[in-house]
Structures are given as structure tokens and as C-alpha cells.
C-alpha positions in Angstrom: -12.4 -41.3 11.9 -14.5 -38.4 11.2 -14.2 -36.9 15.1 -10.4 -37.8 14.9 -10.2 -35.8 11.7 -11.7 -33.1 13.5 -9.7 -33.2 16.7 -6.4 -33.2 14.7 -7.8 -30.5 12.2 -8.6 -28.4 15.5 -5.3 -29.1 17.5 -3.5 -28.2 14.5 -5.5 -24.7 13.7 -4.9 -23.9 17.2 -1.1 -24.4 17.1 -0.7 -22.4 14.1 -2.7 -19.7 15.6 -0.8 -19.8 18.5 2.6 -19.3 16.7 1.3 -16.8 14.8 0.2 -14.7 17.4 3.3 -15.5 19.7 5.6 -14.1 16.4 3.2 -11.1 15.8 3.3 -10.4 19.6 7.1 -10.9 20.0 8.3 -9.0 16.7 5.4 -7.0 15.0 3.2 -5.5 18.0 6.2 -3.5 19.6 7.0 -1.8 16.4 3.4 -1.0 15.3 3.3 0.9 18.4 6.5 2.3 18.2 6.4 3.9 14.8 2.8 4.1 13.9 1.3 4.8 17.4 -2.5 3.5 18.3 -3.5 3.8 14.5 -0.8 0.9 13.6 -2.5 -1.6 16.0 -6.0 -0.4 15.9 -6.4 -0.5 12.1 -4.4 -4.0 11.7 -7.3 -6.4 12.3 -10.2 -4.8 10.1 -7.7 -4.1 7.1 -6.2 -8.0 7.4 -10.4 -9.1 7.9 -11.1 -6.8 4.8 -8.6 -8.5 2.8 -9.4 -12.0 3.8 -13.3 -11.5 3.4 -12.6 -10.2 -0.3 -10.9 -13.5 -0.9 -13.5 -15.5 0.5 -16.0 -13.7 -1.4 -13.9 -14.3 -4.5 -14.7 -17.9 -4.2 -11.7 -19.3 -2.1 -11.3 -22.8 -1.3 -11.2 -24.5 2.2 -7.7 -24.4 2.6 -6.9 -20.7 1.8 -10.0 -19.8 3.9 -8.1 -21.9 6.7 -5.0 -19.7 6.4 -7.1 -16.4 6.4 -8.9 -17.3 9.4 -5.6 -18.0 11.3 -4.1 -14.7 10.2 -7.1 -12.8 11.6 -7.3 -14.9 14.8 -3.7 -14.4 15.8 -3.7 -10.7 14.9 -6.7 -10.7 17.4 -5.0 -12.5 19.9 -1.8 -10.1 19.8 -2.1 -6.8 17.7 -5.9 -6.2 18.6 -5.6 -7.3 22.0 -3.1 -4.6 22.7 -4.9 -2.1 21.0 -8.0 -2.8 23.3 -5.9 -2.3 26.4 -4.1 0.9 25.1 -7.5 2.3 24.4 -7.9 1.9 28.3 -5.0 4.1 29.1 -6.8 7.6 29.2 -9.3 6.5 31.7 -9.9 7.0 35.3 -9.4 3.9 37.7 -12.9 3.9 38.2 -13.7 3.3 34.5 -11.1 0.7 34.3 -12.5 -1.1 37.3 -16.1 -0.6 36.5 -17.1 -0.3 32.6 -14.1 -2.4 31.3 -15.3 -5.3 33.5 -18.7 -4.9 32.4 -17.3 -4.5 28.4 -14.8 -7.7 28.9 -17.6 -10.0 30.2 -21.1 -9.1 29.4 -20.6 -7.1 26.3 -18.1 -9.4 24.9 -20.1 -12.4 25.2 -23.4 -10.8 24.3 -21.6 -10.2 21.0 -20.6 -13.7 20.3 -24.2 -14.9 21.1 -25.7 -12.1 18.6 -22.6 -13.4 16.1 -24.2 -17.1 16.6 -28.0 -15.9 16.1 -26.6 -13.8 12.8 -25.5 -16.9 11.6 -27.9 -19.1 12.5 -30.8 -16.8 10.7 -28.4 -16.4 7.7 -28.1 -20.3 7.0 -31.5 -21.4 8.1 -33.7 -18.5 7.2 -32.1 -16.7 4.2 -30.0 -19.4 2.9 -26.9 -17.3 2.7 -23.9 -19.1 1.1 -20.6 -18.7 2.1 -19.5 -16.3 -0.4 -22.8 -14.2 0.3 -21.8 -14.1 4.4 -18.1 -12.7 3.7 -19.9 -9.8 1.4 -21.7 -9.0 4.3 -18.6 -8.9 6.7 -17.0 -6.6 4.2 -19.8 -4.2 4.7 -19.2 -4.5 8.2 -15.4 -4.0 8.3 -15.7 -1.2 6.3 -18.4 0.4 9.3 -15.5 -1.3 11.6 -13.0 0.9 9.6 -14.7 4.1 9.7 -15.3 3.5 13.5 -11.6 2.8 14.2 -10.6 6.2 12.3 -12.9 7.9 13.9 -11.5 6.8 17.4 -8.1 8.0 15.9 -9.3 11.5 15.3 -7.4 14.2 17.5 -9.8 15.5 20.2 -9.1 18.7 22.0 -10.5 17.9 25.5 -10.4 20.0 28.9 -7.4 18.1 30.4 -5.4 18.9 27.3 -6.3 22.6 27.4 -5.5 22.8 31.3 -1.9 20.9 30.8 -1.2 23.8 27.7 -2.2 26.5 30.7 0.2 25.0 33.3 3.2 24.5 30.7 2.3 28.3 29.6 2.5 28.7 33.7 5.8 27.3 34.2 7.4 28.8 31.4 6.1 32.3 32.5 7.7 31.3 35.8 11.2 30.5 34.2 11.0 33.8 32.4 10.0 36.1 35.3 12.0 34.6 37.9 15.6 35.5 36.7 14.0 39.4 36.4 13.5 39.5 40.1 17.1 38.0 40.7 18.4 40.7 38.3 17.1 43.4 41.1 19.6 42.1 43.8 22.6 43.9 44.9 25.5 42.7 46.8 25.5 43.9 50.3 29.3 43.9 50.2 29.4 46.5 47.7 27.7 48.7 45.1 28.4 46.6 41.8 25.2 45.0 40.9 26.7 41.7 39.4 23.5 40.4 37.7 22.9 43.6 35.7 26.1 43.5 34.5 25.9 39.8 33.1 22.8 40.9 31.4 24.3 44.0 29.9 27.1 41.4 28.7 24.6 39.3 27.5 22.6 41.8 25.5 25.7 43.0 23.7 26.9 39.6 22.8 23.4 39.0 21.2 23.6 42.5 19.4 27.1 41.5 18.0 25.6 38.1 16.7 22.7 39.9 15.3 24.9 41.6 13.1 26.4 38.8 11.7 23.5 36.8 10.9 23.3 35.2 7.3 20.5 33.0 5.6 21.0 29.0 5.9 23.7 27.9 3.5 23.0 24.1 2.7 26.1 21.8 2.7 27.5 20.0 -0.3 25.9 17.0 0.5 22.5 19.0 0.4 23.3 20.6 -2.6 23.9 17.4 -4.5 20.9 16.2 -3.4 18.7 19.0 -4.8 20.8 19.2 -7.9 19.9 15.6 -8.3 15.9 15.8 -7.8 15.9 18.9 -10.2 17.5 17.0 -13.0 15.8 13.9 -12.5 12.2 15.3 -11.5 12.1 18.4 -13.1 8.4 20.3 -13.2 9.3 21.9 -16.6 6.4 21.8 -19.3 8.2 20.2 -21.9 10.4 17.0 -20.5 11.9 13.9 -21.6 9.5 10.9 -20.5 11.8 7.8 -19.6 10.0 4.7 -18.5 8.1 1.8 -19.8 5.1 1.6 -22.1 4.0 -2.0 -21.4 5.3 -4.6 -19.5 8.0 -7.0 -21.5 8.6 -4.1 -23.9 11.9 -2.8 -22.5 13.3 0.8 -21.8 11.2 3.7 -23.4 11.5 7.1 -24.1 9.7 10.1 -25.5 8.6 13.8 -25.5 6.3 14.9 -22.6 4.1 18.0 -21.7 2.7 19.1 -18.4 1.0 22.0 -17.0 -1.5 23.4 -14.5 -4.3 25.4 -14.9 -6.9 26.7 -12.5 -6.0 26.6 -8.9 -5.3 22.7 -8.8 -5.8 21.3 -12.4 -3.4 19.5 -14.3 -2.7 18.2 -17.5 0.0 15.7 -18.5 0.3 13.8 -21.8 3.3 12.0 -23.4 4.3 9.6 -26.1 7.0 6.7 -26.0 9.0 4.3 -28.2 10.6 1.4 -26.6 13.6 -0.6 -27.8 11.5 -3.5 -28.3 9.3 -1.1 -30.7 6.8 -1.0 -28.5 5.0 2.3 -28.9 2.4 4.4 -26.5 0.7 7.9 -26.0 -1.1 8.7 -22.9 -3.1 11.7 -21.7 -4.6 12.4 -18.5 -6.5 15.8 -17.3 -6.9 16.2 -13.7 -9.8 18.9 -12.7 -9.4 21.4 -10.0 -9.9 19.8 -6.7 -13.0 19.7 -4.8 -13.8 20.0 -0.9 -10.4 21.1 0.4 -8.2 18.7 -2.2 -10.2 15.9 -0.5 -12.2 14.9 -4.1 -10.3 14.5 -7.3 -11.6 13.8 -10.6 -9.9 12.9 -13.7 -10.6 12.2 -17.7 -7.8 9.9 -19.5 -7.2 8.4 -22.7 -4.4 6.0 -24.0 -3.0 4.0 -27.3 -0.8 1.1 -27.3 0.7 -0.9 -30.0 2.7 -3.8 -28.8 4.0 -5.9 -32.2 5.0 -8.7 -30.2 3.9 -9.6 -26.6 5.1 -13.2 -25.2 3.0 -15.9 -24.1 4.3 -19.0 -22.5 3.3 -22.6 -22.6 4.5 -25.1 -19.9 8.4 -24.2 -20.3 10.5 -21.2 -21.0 11.1 -22.5 -24.2 7.7 -23.1 -25.0 7.3 -19.3 -26.1 5.0 -17.8 -28.6 4.0 -14.2 -29.5 0.9 -12.2 -30.5 0.4 -8.6 -31.6 -1.4 -6.4 -29.1 -3.2 -2.6 -30.0 -5.4 -0.8 -27.2 -7.3 2.4 -27.4 -8.9 3.7 -24.4 -10.8 6.4 -22.9 -12.2 6.9 -19.3 -12.8 9.0 -16.4 -11.8 8.5 -12.4 -12.6 9.7 -9.2 -10.9 9.8 -6.0 -11.9 10.7 -2.8 -10.2 11.0 0.7 -12.5 11.0 3.8 -9.8 10.7 6.1 -6.1 11.2 6.4 -4.3 8.5 4.4 -7.6 6.4 3.4 -8.5 6.8 -0.2 -11.7 5.5 -2.0 -12.6 5.8 -5.4 -13.3 4.5 -9.0 -13.7 4.8 -12.6 -15.1 3.5 -15.9 -13.0 2.9 -19.1 -14.3 2.0 -22.7 -11.5 0.2 -24.3 -11.0 -1.0 -27.7 -8.7 -3.7 -28.2 -7.3 -6.1 -30.6 -5.0 -8.9 -30.1 -3.7 -11.7 -32.8 -3.7 -15.4 -31.6 -0.5 -16.5 -30.2 -1.4 -20.1 -31.9 -1.3 -18.5 -35.4 -4.3 -19.5 -38.0 -5.8 -22.3 -35.6 -7.6 -19.3 -33.5 -9.1 -16.1 -34.8 -8.1 -12.9 -33.6 -9.9 -11.3 -30.8 -11.0 -8.0 -31.2 -13.3 -7.2 -28.2 -14.9 -3.6 -27.2 -15.4 -3.8 -23.3 -16.4 -1.3 -20.6 -14.4 -1.8 -17.3 -15.4 -0.5 -14.3 -13.8 -0.5 -10.8 -13.9 0.4 -7.6 -10.8 0.8 -5.0 -9.9 1.4 -1.0 -6.7 2.1 0.2 -4.6 3.0 2.9 -1.3 4.6 2.8 0.7 5.4 5.6 4.3 5.6 3.7 6.2 8.6 4.2 6.2 9.3 0.0 5.0 6.7 -2.8 8.2 7.3 -4.6 10.7 6.1 -2.0 10.2 5.4 1.6 11.6 3.1 4.3 8.6 3.2 6.9 4.9 2.9 6.6 2.5 0.5 4.6 0.3 0.2 1.7 -2.9 -1.5 1.6 -5.5 -1.8 -1.2 -8.4 -3.9 -2.6 -9.5 -3.3 -6.2 -12.6 -4.8 -7.8 -13.8 -4.8 -11.5 -15.9 -5.5 -13.4 -15.3 -6.0 -17.2 -18.1 -6.4 -19.5 -17.8 -6.6 -23.5 -20.2 -4.6 -25.6 -23.3 -6.8 -27.7 -23.3 -9.1 -24.8 -20.0 -10.8 -26.0 -18.3 -13.5 -24.1 -15.4 -11.6 -22.8 -17.0 -10.6 -19.9 -15.6 -11.3 -16.1 -15.4 -9.8 -12.6 -11.8 -9.7 -11.1 -10.2 -8.7 -7.8 -6.9 -7.8 -6.5 -5.9 -7.2 -3.0 -2.4 -6.1 -2.3 -0.6 -5.2 1.1 3.2 -3.9 1.6 4.8 -3.0 4.8 8.1 -1.4 5.6 9.5 -2.3 8.5 12.7 0.4 9.5 16.1 -0.7 11.5 18.9 0.9 12.9 17.6 4.6 12.2 16.2 3.6 8.7 19.2 2.6 7.2 18.1 -1.3 6.9 14.4 -1.9 5.9 12.8 -5.5 5.7 9.6 -4.6 2.9 7.1 -7.2 2.7 4.4 -7.7 -0.2 1.5 -10.0 -0.9 -0.6 -9.8 -4.0 -3.7 -12.1 -4.7 -5.7 -11.6 -8.1 -8.8 -13.7 -8.9 -11.4 -13.6 -11.6 -14.8 -15.0 -12.2 -17.1 -15.4 -15.1 -20.8 -16.6 -15.8 -21.3 -19.5 -17.7 -20.3 -19.3 -21.4 -18.4 -16.3 -20.5 -14.3 -16.0 -20.5 -11.4 -14.1 -19.6 -9.4 -13.1 -23.1 -6.1 -14.7 -22.7 -4.4 -10.9 -22.7 -6.2 -10.1 -19.7 -5.6 -12.9 -17.3 -3.6 -11.9 -14.2 0.2 -12.8 -15.1 3.6 -13.5 -12.8 7.1 -12.6 -14.4 9.2 -9.6 -14.9 8.5 -7.1 -12.3 6.6 -9.3 -10.1 8.5 -12.6 -10.3 12.1 -11.3 -10.9 13.5 -14.7 -12.1 11.3 -15.2 -14.8 10.5 -13.1 -18.1 7.8 -10.9 -18.0 4.2 -12.6 -18.8 5.9 -16.2 -18.1 3.1 -17.4 -16.2 -0.9 -16.5 -17.0 -4.3 -18.0 -15.6 -7.4 -16.9 -13.6 -6.0 -16.9 -10.3 -2.6 -15.6 -8.9 -0.4 -15.3 -5.6 2.6 -13.3 -5.0 4.5 -13.1 -1.9 7.8 -11.0 -1.7 10.4 -10.3 1.1 13.3 -8.0 0.7 16.3 -6.9 3.1 17.5 -3.5 2.2 20.2 -1.5 3.6 21.8 1.9 2.6 25.0 1.9 0.7 25.4 5.6 0.5 23.3 9.0 0.6 21.9 7.9 -3.0 22.5 4.3 -3.2 20.4 1.0 -1.4 21.3 -2.6 -1.9 18.7 -5.5 -1.4 18.6 -9.3 -1.5 15.0 -10.4 -1.8 13.1 -13.6 -2.6 10.0 -13.7 -4.6 7.4 -16.6 -4.7 4.3 -17.1 -6.4 2.0 -19.3 -8.5 -1.1 -19.1 -10.7 -4.2 -21.5 -11.3 -7.3 -21.8 -13.1 -9.3 -22.1 -9.7 -8.8 -20.1 -7.1 -8.9 -23.2 -4.8 -6.1 -25.0 -6.7 -3.6 -22.0 -5.9 -1.1 -24.3 -3.6 1.0 -22.2 -1.6 3.1 -25.5 -1.3 4.1 -25.5 -4.7 5.0 -21.9 -5.3 7.6 -20.6 -8.1 10.5 -19.0 -6.6 13.5 -16.6 -7.5 15.9 -14.7 -5.8 18.3 -12.3 -6.3 20.6 -8.7 -5.5 19.4 -5.3 -6.2 20.8 -1.8 -6.5 18.4 1.2 -6.5 19.7 4.9 -6.8 17.3 7.3 -5.4 16.6 10.8 -3.9 14.9 11.1 -0.4 11.4 11.1 -1.8 11.9 9.6 -5.2 13.2 6.4 -7.1 15.6 7.5 -9.9 16.4 4.1 -11.2 17.3 0.8 -10.1 19.1 -2.5 -11.4 18.0 -6.1 -10.3 19.3 -9.8 -11.1 17.5 -12.4 -9.7 18.1 -16.2 -10.5 15.3 -18.9 -10.9 15.1 -22.9 -12.1 14.8 -21.2 -15.5 18.1 -19.0 -15.3 18.7 -15.5 -14.9 16.4 -12.4 -15.1 17.3 -8.8 -15.3 15.2 -5.8 -14.4 15.9 -2.5 -15.3 13.0 0.1 -14.1 12.8 3.8 -13.4 10.2 3.0 -10.7 10.0 1.7 -7.2 10.8 -1.8 -6.3 6.9 -2.0 -4.7 
């Protein structure tokens, strides 16, 4: 029976790997090469592996690990295989038939043997757990990413220089050839026809030069510029419009910003929402270092939310609690390579939350320090509004209550977004995946107001904070199309769930919602969006001044 089970599992695993590899090769690989070039296919597998090993390191169960490995192997067999073949294109025929044969046989199989030796040593000598193996693989994957990015750097080689000289020589030949032709005359007369044509051409050019005017934008471009100026003005004093806190509704208030030095910034605003949420924030960005590759900032904030929703098993089982916070912190962001950012920060937070269950439980008033690290890859055209590219990020946070309090935990958030343009960017398929998990030591707990949640802007058919627990997963797909120069429409579907343990996240029992959306935007910024979604619990309305995702 055990052998039959292993055989059935292996067959099912190979079947899904084959299906996923076929779909990726048929619908994804060619578009990655077309729109992102070698970078799109060369970075796909290490980024998937990084997210997968982060999930495993967080304590994922066997069922989720299986799907992670299916995604990894399918990407290896399809997208990464294409990347490996592309790397051989610039090489000579001799290198292809000699070096490639050696790499595909001896070095690949030698790597398999070395991998088996590492696993054997880790399990039998070092007694490493699965999570510890995953952490080691995360470190190796970061090295892998660094090597891949280094390969993608443009290198000025001698052949490229020679090609440039050939192009310059060809252009010089084209310019020089008519000069010799112009000196020829007709044997049948004394009129130099070529010279006459050159004189006419020179006269026309001189006449055009007297009529030259500066570029005049058309009515549509003038309208776009006016819209951008009105919505995204850079005036020092401005009106903030947005959100103070999830579930607080539309908020507005005064804001102030200015620059100092070469690249230092100050931005502060206060806001009051329609649900009586009040907030104030300030951020001071220090002047950039290392040619803009290093950014440091100091920030602070205050929030007063008089009634935050807390739900039980159903939507009707709704409770509320008061929530107040004050925080101050520092942050750093480093851009070692184009479109790649790493960084982190530390915040000291004082929070106060009344119990949603009334007097049966005391008010929580923890003061905690939150340290965080992140790595992200951003290939979008602009973060505010995009029709192509992708965004991939992994956050790791460590929250520790001062005085050795019980509100101490660790959290990992991994997110991937992909935008696939069609028909000259007039239609876009947008995909998003989000996974969050929290872990605690024995005797510690995650405060209920800091639990990962779904609802509102994430699971749009449900109210904000509808589902809370220690772990969550969210999958979103959208089909967007341009309904006008400044207007997009969309149909979408969200699916997600939460669970007390990561192993309990069941992709077969997801809460789903679907709906339609309307977005007003400029070429680089989202001005406003309105979305209506339906779920098993009714209709949900999302109104926002920020991008969908």
C-alpha cells in the first residue's frame, strides 16, 4: 500500500509539473522574452525559488510545499530552459559544440551529485530541519540572483565596437556618394542637373528654417497635462485625499511638503475621515547618497480609530474596538542594481486597543519595537499606473514587546504582481499573489489587531477586516481594458483564506468575490477608482485614490 501511495503521488506530481510547464512555455515564456528580454526569463526561476523557500522556512505544510515545488520545477523545465539556451546565442560554433556539451553533461550531473552530498551531510551530520534547509537555500538563492543580475549587465565588447565602426563607415559612404554624383555633368549639354537639384533643395530648407516653431501639444495632450497638474501638484501646501486606516473611509486634510539640499524631502499631512478616524504623519527623507542608490528617512505617525471592525464566524457577528497608535522610526533603502531594492527599518510603536468582547477581556496596551527587512524587484513602467512589468517583494518583520511582554512574534509577507499587456497595451491581464504567515515562541501571542487580514481592498466582496488569523493567502486576477484616454474598466476575481496554522491554509476552500471596476488615471498615476464586488455575503463597494495593485 505504501509503494502504491508513493507511485500515485509521484505520478500526480509529475502530471501537474508537465501541465504547468506546458502552459508556461505556451503562454508565458514567449511574452517574457518579447517584453522583458533575457532578464524576464533569467530572473523568473530564482525569484520563484526565493518566494518558495521563504514559505517553507515559515513552516509551510507538505501540501503547500508540493505546489511550491511544482511551480519551481515547471518554471525550470520551461522558462529557465529557454534562458539557458538564450545565453548560448552570442557564443561561437566551437563553444556551442564543446563547452555546451561539457556543461550539459559533466557539470550538471556533478551539481546533482554535490546537491545530494549536501543534503546527506545536512541531515545525517548537522541534523538540519526542513526550515533550516530552506533558510540555507534562501541565502544561496540571493547569491543566484546576484549572479543573474551581473550577467544581465551590458558589456561593451570588441565586436560591438567594430559593429559601430562599420555602421559609421556605412553612413559616411551614404553621405559621401551623392557628393561625387553631384559633380557629374551631362555630356549632351552644359547644364549640371544634379547641382541644380541641390540648389533647389537648399532653397527649400532655407525657407522651412524661417517657418520653424516650437512643439505645440494637441488638445488631448494639453488635457492630460492639466489633469496631472490638478491631481498631482507639487505645491508646498496641498490637500491630502486618501485613507487614514483600513475601514475608515475617505479622508482629507492639509498637507505640507518641501525639498531641501540636493534631494532631501519633508512631507507631512493630517487627515480626518468620514468615519471619524484621525491621523497625522510626517516623513523626512535625508539627501540621497551614492548617486541616489542609498536613501535614508525618519518618520512618525499618530492614529485614532474609534471603532475598528472585528468579525466572528459571520458578517452579522460584528464587533468593534477602539484603536490608537503613536510611532516613530527610521528606514533605509539601497538599490544595488537597477530595479532591485533591499532595505529595512525599525519602528518604536505604542498601541492601545480596547477589547472587542467588552469587559470580559482587558484592554491591550503594548509598546513594541518592530524591525523589518525586505527585498523587491520592480519592473513596472511607473508604480502609480502601469500596463506592463511586474513587482515582487518579500518582507520579514520581527515584533518584540518591551519588557519581555507576550506580544512578540515574527511575520513574513511575500507578494508577486504581474501585468501582461495585449493589443498594444489597450488590454491587460493583471495577476497578484500574496502570502503572509506569523510565528511565535511558546507563551507569546500575536495581538488581534496585528493579525494578517482579508477584506476591503484585498478581498473586495467582503468588508474590511472580515477575516483575521495568523496566516493568509490571497489570489487575484483582473482583465482590464482602456475605455477611453483616461478611463479603464475591469472585471476581476479575488480568492483568499486565513487559518490559525500555515498547514491549514486550504486552497480548495477559498472565500471568493468577483466584480467590475472603473479607474480614472493619467499616463503615470491613478487618480480614482470605484469597484463593485459580489460575494456570498452580499455586495462590497471599494472607493480609493490609489492603484488597485
